[in-house]
Backbone bond lengths (Angstrom), bond angles and torsions (degrees), N, CA, C in turn:
res aa  C-N    CA-C-N  psi(-1)  N-CA   C-N-CA  omega(-1)  CA-C   N-CA-C  phi
1 X - - - 1.443 - - 1.552 111.96 -
2 X 1.334 115.45 -24.77 1.452 118.55 -178.85 1.509 113.04 -63.89
3 X 1.327 116.96 -26.22 1.445 120.80 179.42 1.505 116.73 -83.53
4 X 1.353 114.01 -6.80 1.487 119.34 177.88 1.524 108.54 -87.45
5 X 1.350 118.00 133.12 1.508 119.22 179.88 1.548 111.10 -60.55
6 X 1.326 114.54 143.99 1.465 121.23 -176.34 1.536 110.95 -57.98
7 X 1.371 120.31 -49.54 1.500 118.92 179.89 1.469 112.92 -55.68
8 X 1.345 117.72 -36.47 1.451 120.85 178.23 1.526 113.01 -63.01
9 X 1.329 114.77 -42.78 1.506 120.88 176.60 1.528 110.01 -60.81
10 X 1.354 116.87 -48.71 1.441 120.18 -177.12 1.501 110.35 -66.88
11 X 1.358 119.61 -40.14 1.449 121.50 -179.83 1.513 110.79 -68.00
12 X 1.337 118.57 -39.13 1.471 122.10 177.86 1.493 111.01 -63.21
13 X 1.352 115.99 -41.09 1.482 119.72 -179.80 1.495 110.45 -64.61
14 X 1.388 117.49 -41.19 1.459 120.48 -177.73 1.520 108.54 -64.76
15 X 1.318 118.46 -43.34 1.485 121.01 -178.90 1.511 109.66 -64.36
16 X 1.383 116.93 -41.07 1.457 120.73 -178.69 1.566 109.77 -65.73
17 X 1.293 116.97 -36.93 1.489 121.17 179.05 1.506 111.30 -69.80
18 X 1.338 117.90 -38.64 1.435 121.40 179.61 1.560 110.43 -67.93
19 X 1.335 114.27 -41.05 1.481 118.30 177.60 1.515 110.44 -63.21
20 X 1.333 114.96 -44.23 1.467 119.12 -178.16 1.540 109.43 -66.01
21 X 1.288 118.27 -37.45 1.483 120.09 177.17 1.550 110.71 -64.63
22 X 1.333 116.58 -41.41 1.443 119.34 -179.03 1.570 109.57 -67.94
23 X 1.329 115.16 -44.22 1.482 117.18 178.41 1.507 111.21 -61.99
24 X 1.350 116.29 -44.43 1.444 118.31 176.82 1.531 113.29 -60.32
25 X 1.307 115.09 -38.00 1.511 119.51 178.30 1.530 108.50 -62.77
26 X 1.334 117.86 -49.92 1.443 120.23 -175.99 1.590 112.08 -60.62
27 X 1.328 114.03 -39.74 1.484 118.73 178.56 1.535 107.91 -66.28
28 X 1.301 118.76 -46.54 1.422 120.37 -179.56 1.491 113.04 -65.00
29 X 1.329 117.40 -37.93 1.482 119.92 -179.91 1.528 112.17 -63.55
30 X 1.362 113.90 -36.23 1.490 118.54 -178.24 1.515 109.99 -74.02
31 X 1.333 116.50 -23.51 1.471 118.95 -175.05 1.547 113.55 -102.64
32 X 1.334 114.55 4.68 1.498 116.50 -176.59 1.530 114.52 -62.50
33 X 1.343 114.72 -28.77 1.480 116.90 -179.38 1.495 113.86 -78.14
34 X 1.317 116.60 -20.85 1.510 117.69 -179.53 1.552 111.00 -105.86
35 X 1.284 117.40 0.89 1.487 118.86 176.59 1.515 110.87 -84.91
36 X 1.311 116.09 142.05 1.474 121.66 178.79 1.544 108.36 -102.08
37 X 1.318 115.49 172.17 1.436 120.88 178.50 1.527 108.74 -59.85
38 X 1.316 116.60 -37.84 1.480 118.92 -175.91 1.571 109.31 -68.15
39 X 1.289 118.33 -40.42 1.484 119.09 -179.88 1.518 110.73 -71.30
40 X 1.351 115.05 -34.63 1.510 117.49 174.66 1.536 110.59 -61.43
41 X 1.316 113.87 -43.13 1.452 117.79 -179.53 1.524 111.31 -66.03
42 X 1.340 115.50 -36.53 1.456 119.23 176.32 1.510 111.07 -64.52
43 X 1.333 116.83 -41.14 1.465 121.22 176.48 1.495 113.04 -60.02
44 X 1.311 115.86 -41.06 1.458 121.65 179.74 1.505 109.94 -66.66
45 X 1.337 118.51 -40.98 1.423 123.36 177.35 1.549 111.46 -61.71
46 X 1.349 117.08 -45.90 1.468 121.67 178.81 1.512 111.08 -62.47
47 X 1.388 113.76 -40.44 1.475 117.46 178.57 1.535 110.74 -61.95
48 X 1.315 116.26 -42.88 1.465 118.03 178.51 1.522 113.70 -65.19
49 X 1.323 116.96 -34.41 1.449 121.87 178.77 1.526 109.85 -67.36
50 X 1.378 114.90 -44.33 1.489 118.48 177.86 1.518 111.77 -62.69
51 X 1.326 117.51 -39.66 1.467 118.72 178.30 1.555 112.14 -67.14
52 X 1.328 115.25 -33.26 1.451 119.10 175.84 1.522 111.84 -67.33
53 X 1.360 116.11 -43.40 1.456 121.18 177.28 1.536 108.96 -64.35
54 X 1.304 117.72 -37.36 1.461 120.77 179.07 1.475 110.55 -63.20
55 X 1.343 119.38 -41.75 1.472 123.36 -179.92 1.507 109.39 -66.02
56 X 1.289 116.48 -40.96 1.493 120.43 179.38 1.538 109.50 -62.25
57 X 1.309 118.31 -50.06 1.457 123.09 -178.31 1.519 110.56 -62.18
58 X 1.342 115.66 -40.73 1.487 118.79 178.65 1.505 111.06 -61.34
59 X 1.292 116.38 -46.23 1.448 121.92 -177.26 1.502 111.33 -64.42
60 X 1.344 116.59 -45.80 1.490 122.68 177.65 1.558 111.30 -60.83
61 X 1.332 117.05 -47.43 1.451 121.68 -175.40 1.513 109.88 -69.58
62 X 1.337 118.25 -42.73 1.445 120.20 176.52 1.528 112.60 -59.43
63 X 1.365 116.08 -44.28 1.441 119.42 178.23 1.550 111.69 -63.00
64 X 1.304 116.43 -34.25 1.446 121.95 -179.30 1.548 109.08 -68.36
65 X 1.305 116.89 -46.49 1.471 123.85 -179.52 1.523 110.42 -65.36
66 X 1.328 116.64 -41.60 1.472 119.58 -179.21 1.485 113.13 -67.96
67 X 1.385 117.41 -37.99 1.439 120.92 -179.61 1.521 109.36 -66.03
68 X 1.346 117.98 -37.56 1.436 120.75 -179.92 1.554 110.06 -70.60
69 X 1.280 117.01 -35.47 1.468 121.41 176.88 1.547 109.45 -62.48
70 X 1.309 116.23 -46.76 1.466 121.52 178.97 1.514 111.48 -62.12
71 X 1.336 115.68 -37.61 1.481 119.85 178.90 1.521 110.48 -65.33
72 X 1.323 117.19 -38.85 1.470 119.95 178.82 1.510 111.52 -67.79
73 X 1.342 116.94 -39.28 1.435 121.87 176.44 1.486 111.63 -62.05
74 X 1.324 116.24 -41.63 1.482 120.50 179.57 1.491 111.48 -68.62
75 X 1.357 118.16 -33.39 1.465 121.03 179.94 1.500 110.90 -67.21
76 X 1.326 118.57 -32.89 1.473 122.04 177.30 1.513 110.35 -63.85
77 X 1.358 115.19 -46.49 1.507 120.05 177.82 1.467 111.29 -62.62
78 X 1.375 117.09 -43.85 1.460 121.36 -178.21 1.511 110.42 -61.77
79 X 1.322 117.79 -41.02 1.454 121.16 -178.26 1.535 110.92 -67.47
80 X 1.320 115.84 -43.37 1.467 120.32 176.56 1.511 112.28 -61.97
81 X 1.279 117.68 -38.17 1.475 121.31 178.51 1.535 109.23 -67.48
82 X 1.315 116.84 -42.16 1.474 121.26 -178.86 1.527 111.99 -64.34
83 X 1.347 114.50 -42.69 1.504 118.34 179.78 1.552 108.61 -67.82
84 X 1.321 116.94 -42.48 1.476 119.71 178.20 1.502 113.82 -58.04
85 X 1.342 115.52 -42.89 1.446 120.82 179.06 1.534 111.44 -65.87
86 X 1.343 116.60 -40.53 1.466 119.10 175.69 1.479 112.76 -63.12
87 X 1.276 117.34 -38.52 1.448 123.46 179.93 1.553 110.63 -59.82
88 X 1.358 114.43 -44.09 1.461 118.09 -178.16 1.546 109.60 -71.19
89 X 1.329 117.43 -35.78 1.459 119.13 -176.62 1.539 114.51 -77.58
90 X 1.346 114.26 -11.56 1.454 116.70 171.67 1.488 114.69 -64.88
91 X 1.395 114.37 -13.65 1.447 118.22 174.02 1.534 113.70 -64.13
92 X 1.327 114.92 -13.87 1.498 117.63 176.80 1.556 109.16 -72.07
93 X 1.295 117.64 -14.16 1.489 118.56 175.34 1.511 110.77 -84.18
94 X 1.275 116.20 170.58 1.483 120.14 -179.58 1.501 112.76 -129.12
95 X 1.309 116.61 151.87 1.413 123.83 170.69 1.508 116.41 56.68
96 X 1.308 117.84 -133.71 1.439 124.18 -176.80 1.510 112.93 -63.80
97 X 1.318 114.85 -33.26 1.497 117.43 -179.26 1.520 109.60 -64.89
98 X 1.328 118.66 -40.01 1.466 120.63 178.94 1.535 109.15 -64.03
99 X 1.327 117.85 -44.19 1.449 120.46 179.44 1.499 113.54 -61.68
100 X 1.335 115.91 -46.19 1.442 120.29 177.90 1.528 112.81 -62.53
101 X 1.294 117.70 -40.12 1.448 122.03 -179.54 1.550 108.82 -67.19
102 X 1.319 117.13 -40.24 1.458 118.22 -179.17 1.503 112.28 -70.83
103 X 1.341 117.32 -35.30 1.456 121.14 174.15 1.514 110.28 -60.48
104 X 1.354 115.27 -44.02 1.469 120.59 178.68 1.530 112.43 -64.18
105 X 1.332 117.09 -41.26 1.443 121.12 -178.96 1.532 110.09 -69.44
106 X 1.357 116.94 -33.56 1.437 122.29 179.62 1.604 107.95 -66.52
107 X 1.318 114.43 -42.53 1.499 119.78 176.37 1.541 109.76 -62.30
108 X 1.290 115.07 -44.26 1.487 121.89 -178.59 1.539 107.76 -59.51
109 X 1.274 117.87 -47.47 1.509 121.28 -176.59 1.538 109.30 -65.20
110 X 1.317 117.12 -39.95 1.492 121.33 177.17 1.530 110.43 -62.49
111 X 1.320 117.95 -41.83 1.447 121.30 177.40 1.515 112.13 -61.02
112 X 1.356 114.43 -42.08 1.461 119.17 -178.65 1.549 111.03 -67.90
113 X 1.306 116.32 -37.12 1.467 120.17 176.23 1.539 110.92 -63.74
114 X 1.335 114.98 -45.93 1.450 120.12 178.48 1.507 112.39 -64.45
115 X 1.331 117.66 -35.72 1.449 122.11 178.20 1.537 110.80 -63.16
116 X 1.372 114.01 -35.19 1.436 119.31 -179.98 1.512 113.00 -66.67
117 X 1.319 118.28 -17.46 1.428 120.66 179.22 1.514 112.82 -90.40
118 X 1.298 118.61 -8.08 1.474 122.48 -176.96 1.543 108.12 -81.97
119 X 1.329 113.95 134.08 1.496 118.71 178.80 1.555 108.12 -61.00
120 X 1.293 116.03 139.06 1.483 120.92 -174.08 1.508 112.02 -65.74
121 X 1.344 119.55 -17.66 1.434 120.76 178.37 1.522 112.80 -85.68
122 X 1.322 118.69 -5.05 1.472 122.61 175.69 1.523 107.14 -92.11
123 X 1.307 115.47 74.09 1.451 121.79 -171.17 1.555 113.12 -62.25
124 X 1.300 117.47 -41.85 1.475 119.53 -177.01 1.572 109.22 -66.86
125 X 1.275 115.97 -43.98 1.465 116.65 179.43 1.483 113.38 -64.85
126 X 1.342 116.26 -37.05 1.464 120.34 178.48 1.521 109.58 -69.19
127 X 1.305 116.39 -40.22 1.467 119.22 -179.90 1.588 110.02 -64.06
128 X 1.361 114.06 -36.72 1.448 117.90 -178.96 1.552 110.04 -65.61
129 X 1.273 117.76 -39.31 1.475 122.02 177.71 1.529 109.21 -65.65
130 X 1.321 115.89 -42.35 1.494 118.16 179.28 1.521 110.24 -65.26
131 X 1.329 118.01 -41.01 1.509 118.31 179.46 1.542 110.28 -65.25
132 X 1.294 118.01 -39.32 1.498 120.91 178.51 1.510 109.77 -64.42
133 X 1.358 116.11 -40.70 1.462 117.36 -177.50 1.553 108.84 -70.21
134 X 1.298 118.54 -38.12 1.495 119.82 177.50 1.532 111.68 -63.69
135 X 1.334 115.16 -37.18 1.468 118.59 178.82 1.526 110.99 -68.00
136 X 1.309 116.31 -39.55 1.472 120.76 178.68 1.546 108.94 -66.73
137 X 1.318 115.93 -41.24 1.444 118.41 177.49 1.500 112.19 -61.52
138 X 1.318 117.96 -38.13 1.497 121.41 179.11 1.484 109.51 -62.26
139 X 1.321 118.83 -36.85 1.452 122.87 178.78 1.589 110.96 -64.53
140 X 1.354 112.20 -46.50 1.474 118.20 179.44 1.555 109.07 -61.24
141 X 1.329 115.63 -42.90 1.449 118.98 -178.84 1.535 111.12 -62.32
142 X 1.311 115.94 -44.92 1.490 119.41 -178.51 1.504 110.09 -61.20
143 X 1.348 117.22 -42.52 1.486 119.99 179.02 1.523 111.45 -65.34
144 X 1.305 116.92 -41.39 1.478 120.65 178.30 1.529 110.97 -66.62
145 X 1.318 117.80 -41.71 1.456 120.76 -178.88 1.528 112.92 -68.51
146 X 1.325 116.06 -31.56 1.452 120.03 -178.50 1.541 113.19 -82.38
147 X 1.307 115.41 -22.26 1.437 118.27 -170.01 1.530 115.65 -123.07
148 X 1.343 116.32 6.27 1.461 117.83 -179.61 1.511 110.34 -65.03
149 X 1.331 113.95 134.71 1.475 117.59 174.55 1.468 111.83 -70.38
150 X 1.328 116.17 142.34 1.466 121.31 175.61 1.525 110.24 54.09
151 X 1.360 120.39 62.20 1.423 122.16 178.49 1.502 112.43 -49.96
152 X 1.292 117.20 130.85 1.446 124.09 -177.07 1.522 112.95 86.95
153 X 1.330 117.23 -8.53 1.439 120.38 178.33 1.543 112.20 -82.23
154 X 1.358 117.60 174.94 1.455 120.57 -175.33 1.513 112.82 -56.21
155 X 1.369 116.45 -42.20 1.463 117.78 -176.73 1.521 110.76 -65.18
156 X 1.315 118.74 -44.66 1.456 121.65 -179.92 1.522 112.60 -63.64
157 X 1.303 113.72 -40.52 1.490 119.08 178.65 1.529 109.65 -64.83
158 X 1.321 115.98 -42.08 1.480 120.23 -179.25 1.534 109.87 -63.98
159 X 1.323 119.51 -41.02 1.417 122.94 176.47 1.537 112.70 -64.23
160 X 1.298 113.86 -44.90 1.499 120.21 179.40 1.562 109.85 -60.33
161 X 1.309 115.36 -44.06 1.475 118.19 -179.87 1.515 109.61 -63.16
162 X 1.305 118.87 -40.59 1.448 121.11 -177.51 1.525 109.97 -64.04
163 X 1.351 116.47 -41.84 1.481 120.06 179.35 1.522 109.68 -67.82
164 X 1.331 118.15 -39.32 1.469 121.35 174.95 1.497 111.04 -56.74
165 X 1.348 116.23 -47.74 1.480 121.18 -178.01 1.513 109.63 -62.01
166 X 1.340 116.59 -34.72 1.415 120.60 -179.24 1.558 111.79 -63.76
167 X 1.316 115.47 -49.68 1.469 118.12 -178.37 1.522 111.38 -70.83
168 X 1.328 118.59 -29.41 1.444 122.11 173.71 1.544 110.48 -65.48
169 X 1.323 116.54 -38.56 1.471 121.57 179.21 1.528 109.90 -66.51
170 X 1.317 117.07 -34.77 1.497 120.71 177.10 1.499 108.53 -63.90
171 X 1.333 118.12 -49.05 1.450 121.74 -179.75 1.507 112.12 -60.80
172 X 1.361 115.57 -43.08 1.464 119.90 -177.37 1.530 110.97 -66.79
173 X 1.307 117.49 -36.94 1.476 119.94 -179.51 1.494 110.10 -69.90
174 X 1.335 119.49 -41.41 1.417 123.39 178.70 1.531 110.36 -63.34
175 X 1.329 115.37 -40.21 1.449 121.48 179.88 1.543 109.95 -65.53
176 X 1.312 116.68 -42.84 1.488 119.90 179.35 1.506 111.20 -65.84
177 X 1.357 117.58 -32.08 1.451 120.70 179.98 1.527 110.97 -68.57
178 X 1.324 116.83 -29.95 1.471 121.86 -178.78 1.487 113.50 -92.97
179 X 1.323 117.50 3.40 1.464 119.54 -177.33 1.569 107.62 -99.71
180 X 1.355 112.77 113.49 1.461 119.34 -175.86 1.518 111.35 -122.83
181 X 1.324 115.66 168.83 1.434 120.35 172.24 1.561 106.04 -63.72
182 X 1.384 118.07 129.70 1.441 118.38 -178.79 1.548 112.81 -56.58
183 X 1.301 117.68 138.25 1.470 120.85 -176.68 1.532 111.97 -62.03
184 X 1.321 116.22 -32.52 1.479 118.49 179.28 1.490 111.12 -60.89
185 X 1.389 116.16 -35.17 1.461 117.48 177.05 1.497 112.81 -67.95
186 X 1.379 116.26 -40.00 1.414 118.84 177.06 1.559 112.66 -65.49
187 X 1.321 115.21 -40.50 1.459 118.89 178.26 1.519 110.59 -61.51
188 X 1.366 115.96 -44.22 1.473 119.40 176.95 1.516 112.26 -60.11
189 X 1.302 115.26 -39.06 1.505 122.50 177.90 1.541 108.05 -60.02
190 X 1.363 117.06 -50.01 1.445 120.17 -175.69 1.483 111.80 -64.17
191 X 1.339 116.34 -41.95 1.493 119.85 179.61 1.507 110.98 -63.52
192 X 1.320 117.89 -37.75 1.461 120.14 177.10 1.513 111.71 -66.10
193 X 1.341 117.43 -39.83 1.480 120.08 177.15 1.513 111.17 -63.06
194 X 1.324 117.56 -42.25 1.426 118.32 -178.33 1.535 111.71 -67.65
195 X 1.311 117.16 -41.74 1.470 121.97 178.16 1.539 108.74 -63.92
196 X 1.345 118.43 -39.48 1.471 120.66 178.49 1.524 109.92 -62.50
197 X 1.349 115.71 -41.59 1.476 116.64 178.02 1.511 112.64 -64.34
198 X 1.333 115.95 -37.74 1.472 117.81 177.54 1.471 111.11 -66.85
199 X 1.333 118.13 -38.61 1.467 120.62 179.59 1.530 112.12 -68.13
200 X 1.331 115.82 -35.21 1.454 117.89 177.47 1.536 110.61 -65.71
201 X 1.336 115.75 -42.67 1.455 120.77 176.08 1.508 113.54 -61.74
202 X 1.384 115.79 -42.53 1.414 120.60 179.34 1.531 112.13 -62.74
203 X 1.292 118.35 -44.31 1.446 123.37 178.37 1.507 111.97 -58.78
204 X 1.350 113.88 -42.73 1.449 117.00 179.85 1.528 110.81 -67.91
205 X 1.349 119.28 -41.60 1.442 121.51 178.53 1.520 112.31 -63.24
206 X 1.305 117.48 -42.75 1.466 120.50 178.44 1.506 113.88 -57.88
207 X 1.387 113.48 -37.83 1.452 120.21 177.30 1.467 114.35 -82.29
208 X 1.324 119.09 1.04 1.453 121.92 176.03 1.509 115.03 78.85
209 X 1.346 117.87 16.14 1.454 119.10 -179.49 1.515 108.85 -127.24
210 X 1.344 114.63 151.29 1.464 118.70 177.33 1.516 109.24 -77.39
211 X 1.364 117.52 153.80 1.478 119.09 178.88 1.520 110.15 -55.41
212 X 1.305 117.31 129.13 1.467 121.05 -177.29 1.543 112.31 -78.19
213 X 1.310 116.22 168.28 1.475 121.46 -177.60 1.537 111.79 -54.40
214 X 1.363 119.62 -41.56 1.495 116.34 179.15 1.519 115.00 -58.33
215 X 1.339 117.47 -26.38 1.471 120.32 178.37 1.558 107.80 -66.57
216 X 1.300 117.54 -45.67 1.417 118.49 -178.61 1.556 113.12 -70.61
217 X 1.342 114.33 -33.00 1.460 117.71 173.49 1.524 112.17 -62.99
218 X 1.389 116.66 -37.32 1.421 120.63 178.76 1.533 110.02 -67.78
219 X 1.325 116.21 -41.29 1.491 118.95 178.53 1.531 111.13 -63.26
220 X 1.340 115.86 -37.41 1.456 118.35 178.61 1.493 110.68 -66.74
221 X 1.345 116.61 -42.40 1.472 119.49 179.61 1.515 111.27 -65.16
222 X 1.311 119.25 -35.56 1.440 122.39 178.58 1.566 109.27 -62.05
223 X 1.339 114.01 -45.65 1.475 118.90 -179.08 1.502 111.72 -65.36
224 X 1.358 118.92 -35.97 1.478 121.58 175.72 1.495 110.75 -64.48
225 X 1.364 117.85 -38.67 1.441 122.18 178.81 1.529 110.56 -66.09
226 X 1.322 114.38 -39.99 1.520 117.95 176.25 1.510 111.49 -64.54
227 X 1.349 116.36 -38.62 1.429 119.19 176.78 1.485 110.58 -61.15
228 X 1.332 118.01 -43.42 1.438 122.48 177.89 1.551 112.31 -62.09
229 X 1.290 118.40 -44.02 1.429 122.62 -179.26 1.541 111.13 -61.85
230 X 1.373 114.02 -49.49 1.490 118.29 -177.88 1.546 109.04 -66.83
231 X 1.343 117.15 -38.74 1.460 118.63 179.43 1.544 113.11 -65.07
232 X 1.298 116.30 -36.79 1.498 120.19 176.71 1.527 108.79 -65.51
233 X 1.291 117.53 -29.13 1.464 120.93 -177.92 1.512 114.46 -81.70
234 X 1.360 115.57 -1.38 1.503 121.12 -177.80 1.504 107.81 -124.75
235 X 1.363 116.46 88.51 1.481 121.17 -171.97 1.522 116.24 -64.42
236 X 1.280 116.67 -22.17 1.467 118.86 -177.97 1.541 115.94 -126.45
237 X 1.348 114.33 22.71 1.441 117.95 -176.54 1.524 115.51 -128.26
238 X 1.318 113.68 -24.68 1.446 117.98 -171.85 1.534 115.75 -107.69
239 X 1.341 115.41 -161.60 1.488 121.63 179.29 1.522 110.05 -72.28
240 X 1.325 115.33 -43.53 1.464 120.73 -175.39 1.522 108.53 -91.12
241 X 1.313 115.99 99.77 1.444 121.03 -176.15 1.545 111.07 -103.92
242 X 1.311 113.23 153.36 1.502 118.29 174.63 1.517 107.82 -68.72
243 X 1.330 117.29 136.55 1.452 121.96 -178.79 1.553 108.00 -74.38
244 X 1.325 114.42 115.99 1.468 119.86 179.50 1.538 113.15 -101.40
245 X 1.321 115.05 13.56 1.460 120.56 -178.22 1.507 113.84 -58.14
246 X 1.392 118.16 -39.00 1.489 115.62 -179.34 1.548 113.73 -57.92
247 X 1.329 117.97 -35.89 1.480 118.89 -179.57 1.554 109.37 -73.59
248 X 1.317 116.96 -41.17 1.489 120.08 179.90 1.533 109.17 -63.31
249 X 1.336 118.08 -43.02 1.443 121.74 178.32 1.493 112.48 -62.70
250 X 1.306 114.82 -38.76 1.513 120.62 178.52 1.476 109.93 -62.24
251 X 1.353 116.40 -47.57 1.457 120.46 -177.65 1.531 110.79 -62.74
252 X 1.364 116.51 -37.74 1.435 122.51 179.87 1.501 111.03 -67.01
253 X 1.346 116.61 -30.09 1.452 120.63 -175.81 1.546 112.61 -78.75
254 X 1.351 115.44 -19.39 1.463 119.39 -178.00 1.540 108.49 -75.43
255 X 1.296 115.01 140.46 1.452 120.84 172.80 1.500 108.95 -110.65
256 X 1.327 116.00 128.55 1.449 119.13 -177.99 1.489 109.80 -61.36
257 X 1.337 120.04 130.25 1.434 123.26 -178.83 1.538 111.77 -70.99
258 X 1.333 113.53 143.29 1.439 118.04 178.81 1.538 110.98 -74.90
259 X 1.322 114.30 123.24 1.456 117.57 -178.05 1.581 112.81 -89.75
């Protein structure tokens, strides 16, 4: 489902709910003469239960999508901070080693910024950027390991920790990017919406009235909420995008070392 555009999902759900409402209305309209007050009351109770379940699922799913969006935003800031710290601690190196390490880290940061612009459904392109960044990091690490002053001393340990934090931040950000609302939850949500639409139509048909305007307004509002949930769950594809400004600002703040 992640590869399907969000507007298409929302539009398909709206059409499915409208069809379910119409089918439910036609069935209810045909059965209105054989329904009793007891069965009408039962239908109303089931309708209320479905709407309650719908509200519960909506709240749960929205909370899930929002928490993942916040985690992705936090991972961008964490990675920018880790890279910035590593850049400062490369000052513990001397001469050509420091220059080479900073050139490598500058390239690494640029790769990470460019990777952030790639749509998350372009898996191969994203993986290629990640592989290039990891290769560049390995070069920076080897330079730092071979040229750190006083190996085992406080300065070397501080630099090593900064580089470790940097690669951990890369893994954490990639993991956050791949963490989505489980599809089974979304499918359950959509099924509940469609059944609720059918139940609303059935209740209207049983009572001999067509679904009123508030019913269609509620269906539209539900679809808008679904669009919001799915869009939150797609950090690089929809309207609501993760703010990547910290990484861009970090890259802009770096000055290329004189070789």
